[in-house]
Every structure is written in structure tokens, then in C-alpha cells.
N, C-alpha and C positions, 0 to 999 in steps of 0.2 A: 511361545504359547502352548500349553499342554492340550491334550486331546479332550479332556473333560471340559475345559473352558470353551471349546469349539461347539459343544453340544447345546442345543436349545434348552433353556431353562424355563421355569414357570413364568418368570417376568417377560421373557421373549414371547411366549405363547399368548400371554395376556395382551401384549402389544399387537400381535398378529390379529387376535380376535377383535380388539377395540377398533383398530384402524381399518380392518377389512369391513367391519360393520358400517363405519362412517363412510368409507369409499362406496360401498354398495348402495347406501341410502342416497348419496349425492348422484351416483351413476343412474340409479333408478329414476330419480327426479328428472335428470337430463333426458332419459329415454322417453319421457312423456311427450317430448317434442315429436316423436315418431307418429303420433296421431295425425300429424299434418304431413302428407306425403313428401313435400318438397324438402323437409328437414331430415328425412331418413339418410340421404347421402352425407349430411353434415354431422351426424351423430358421432362419427369417429373423430371429428375435429372438436366439437362442443364438449363431449363428455370428459375427455382427458384434460381439457382446460379447467372445467368445473372441479374435477377431482385433483387437480394439480397441487393445491395448497395442503390438504390433508395427507396426500400421498408423499409429498416431499418432506413433510414433518415426520412421517413414518420412516422415511429413508434415513433421516438423521439419527434415528434410534437403532438402526440395524448395523450390527457388527459381526453377524454370523450368517453363514450360508444356510438357506432353507426357508427363511421368513417370507421372502417375496414369492417363492415357489408355493408355499402354503396358501398365501393370499390368492394366487392365481387358481389353485385347485379349488379353494372354497368358493370363489366367485363363479368359477365354471360349474361347480355342483349346484349352487343356488340357482343359476340360470337354467341349468338342465332340469331341475325340479320344477321350475316355473314354465317349462315347455319350450325352451329355446333350442333344444336339440343337443346332440352329443358333440358337435363340432366346437361349441363354445367351451366345453370342458377340455377337449384336446388342445385348443388354443391357449387356455388358461395354464395348462401344464407346461406346454412348450415355451411360451413367452415368459412365464414365471421363472422357469429354470434358467433361460437365457439371461434374463434380467439379473438374477442372483449371481450368475457367473461373471457378468460385467462388473457388478459391485465388488465381487471378490478380487477381480483383476486389479481394481483400483484400491484394494486394501481398505475399502469403506471410508476413504478420505479424499478421493479424487472427485472434484466437481465435474470434470468431463465424463467420467464413468457414471456418476450419479445422473447427469443429464441424459446420457445415452441410455442408461438403464430405464429411466422413466419413459423415454420414447419407445423403446422395445417392449416394455411391459404393456403399454397402451394398446399394442397390437392384439392383445387377447380379445378385444372388442370385435376384431374381424371374424372371430369364430361365430359371433352372433349374426354378423352380416353375410357370412359366406354361404349360408343356406339359400340366400336370395339369388346366388349365382350358380352354385354347384348342384342344387336340387331345385332349380327354378320353377319347373312346372308344378311339382308337388307343393312347394312353398307358397306360391301365389294362389293355388287352388284352395289351400287351407285357410287363406285369409278372407275368401269371399263371404263365408257365412257370418263372420264377425264384423267385417268392415264394409262389405258391399262391393259390387263389381266396379263401381266408379272409382273408389279408393284404389283398388288393385290395378286397374288400367292406368291410373295416374302414376302410381308408384312404379309400375313397369316402364313407363315412358321416361321416368327420371333415373332409372338404373339399367341402362343398356350394358351388355356384356363387357365392353371396353372399360367401364367404370371400375371393375373389380380391382385391377392393379393400382389404379389411381387412388382408390379408397385406402389401400395399404399406406401409400405415401402420405395422404391427408391425415390418417390416424397417427402416423409417426410424428408428423409435424404438430398435431394437436398435443401429443405427449411432450414434445420439446417446449412448446409454448406454455403448457401447464407447469413444466419444471421451472421455466424462467419466472413465471408468475409466482410460483411457490417460493422460490429463492428470494425474490424481491420482498415478499411479505414476511418471510421467516429468516431474514438475514442474521439476526442474533442467534437463532437456533443453529444455523449452519456454522457460525463462528465457534459456538460452544462445542459443537460436535467435531470441530477440526476439519471440516470439509472445505477445501479451497481449490 
């Protein structure tokens, strides 16, 4: 394979744009559950499952390094612009690149690497959640004016400090479940893409 063929072409960038947009819309819809405090700890599980089908379809179209990284960067930037803080961009970059590396390791044809890649990529969501634990006082203080003290108190009670590492595991599991759901629904696409 020559160097030129490894570069992202217009078709690749169109796929990045289309699937990132679909992912973001579904992710944003899932985030609406956050208006109910008890669902906040579950967002890392729910959102990757909801996004599993379109993201797995996206992965069947990826044969070059950089596409998932771009998706992570774009999602991070969109959330940063919407006021979710810089940590979500950092997480988008880190887990996007890691996911890309995993896919490349499997030469874009390994189901195990595709499964692991989706689980790892889903961890970008932890950039959104991390503010709740790493800048706890400021984060919850910023919510009072919009959601009220009762909402904040309830959310704090559902998210003690020990939940932080647990949520990483839960989010990874959500990504794995989303991948399995995506593969089940998109079986023919995976066969066509030669991912086994």
C-alpha cells in the first residue's frame, strides 16, 4: 500500500462529517436523560449503546488512520463550544487516537480490535463527566442557577468520589454493548467489509 493511499481523501472526510453528525445527534438525545439526576451516572452506559449502531456502521467504512481521531476531536470541540469544558476535548483527542491505533493494529479487519476500539472510543464521554469529580465545587456551583439547589444536592448524592473510576468501567462496558448491538444489526455490512 503506498503512502498516497494512506492519506485521507475527500470521501473519507465526508464519512467523518456524516457519521460524526449522526453520532452527535444521537448522543445529544441520550444526554437529555441528564435532566433527571439519577440518570447522570448511567449516561456513560446509555449513550454508547444508543450510538452503537451508527458508530459501528462508521467503523466498517474506515480503512485509514485518522478518521476516528477526527471524530473524537470534532465531538470534543462541539461539546466545548456548548460549554462542557476543555476536558471533553482532551478526552476526545486521547480516546480518538487510541481507538484509531487499535483499529490499525487489527488492519481494519479484526472484529476483536473493532469491538475494543468502540469500547475505548466511548471513554471520550468521561471528559464530559470528569468535571463533576475533578472540579467538583466549581461544577456543582455552576449548576445551581440553572437547575436549582435540590437538583444539585440530589446529583451530588448520586455521584460520590468513588464513582469516578467505576464510571470509566461502566462507559467502556456501554461501548462494548453498543458494538455488539451494532454488529448484530449490521451483520451484512460487517461481512461486506471483511471484518471477522
